[in-house]
Wavefront OBJ file of the C-alpha trace (Angstrom):
o trace
v 0.079 0.194 -0.059
v 2.807 2.373 0.868
v 4.258 2.003 -2.812
v 0.763 2.892 -4.295
v 0.205 5.823 -1.963
v 3.879 7.136 -2.640
v 3.127 7.483 -6.407
v -0.477 8.811 -5.855
v -2.363 5.816 -6.851
v -4.017 5.349 -3.541
v -4.962 8.091 -0.854
v -5.147 7.648 2.813
v -8.865 7.800 2.645
v -8.958 5.142 -0.218
v -6.789 2.951 1.907
v -9.064 3.294 4.953
v -12.145 2.498 2.898
v -10.363 -0.609 1.635
v -9.274 -1.707 5.122
v -12.930 -1.068 6.525
v -14.833 -2.959 3.812
v -12.619 -4.539 1.239
v -15.668 -6.547 -0.418
v -17.524 -3.237 -0.975
v -14.355 -1.831 -2.688
v -14.069 -4.928 -4.891
v -17.785 -4.663 -5.728
v -17.438 -1.006 -6.761
v -14.385 -1.801 -8.833
v -16.240 -4.488 -10.697
v -19.134 -2.218 -11.448
v -16.625 0.520 -12.750
v -14.981 -2.295 -14.924
v -18.361 -3.233 -16.187
v -19.028 0.374 -17.118
v -15.798 0.844 -18.856
v -16.449 -2.272 -21.020
v -19.738 -0.892 -21.805
v -18.324 2.344 -22.884
v -15.693 0.619 -24.942
v -18.342 -1.560 -26.605
v -20.524 1.365 -27.591
v -17.586 3.054 -29.151
v -16.674 0.081 -30.995
v -20.295 -0.322 -32.323
v -20.385 3.309 -33.101
v -17.114 3.213 -35.023
v -18.287 0.054 -36.913
v -21.447 1.804 -37.954
v -19.551 4.901 -39.060
v -17.217 2.548 -41.139
v -20.251 0.719 -42.658
v -22.017 3.997 -43.548
v -19.058 5.209 -45.469
v -18.628 2.087 -47.559
l 1 2 3 4 5 6 7 8 9 10 11 12 13 14 15 16 17 18 19 20 21 22 23 24 25 26 27 28 29 30 31 32 33 34 35 36 37 38 39 40 41 42 43 44 45 46 47 48 49 50 51 52 53 54 55
């Protein structure tokens, strides 16, 4: 944790939250990951549609 904090990837507040409820942090990270995948998928579909419309 000290290394992550020293380079700014983890704040003291974040570390405290992880220590208090690690499962909640994991669930939140999984939800965030799902959101990022959804955004990436939408962008891919949008790019595919744009390419198809040009052709």
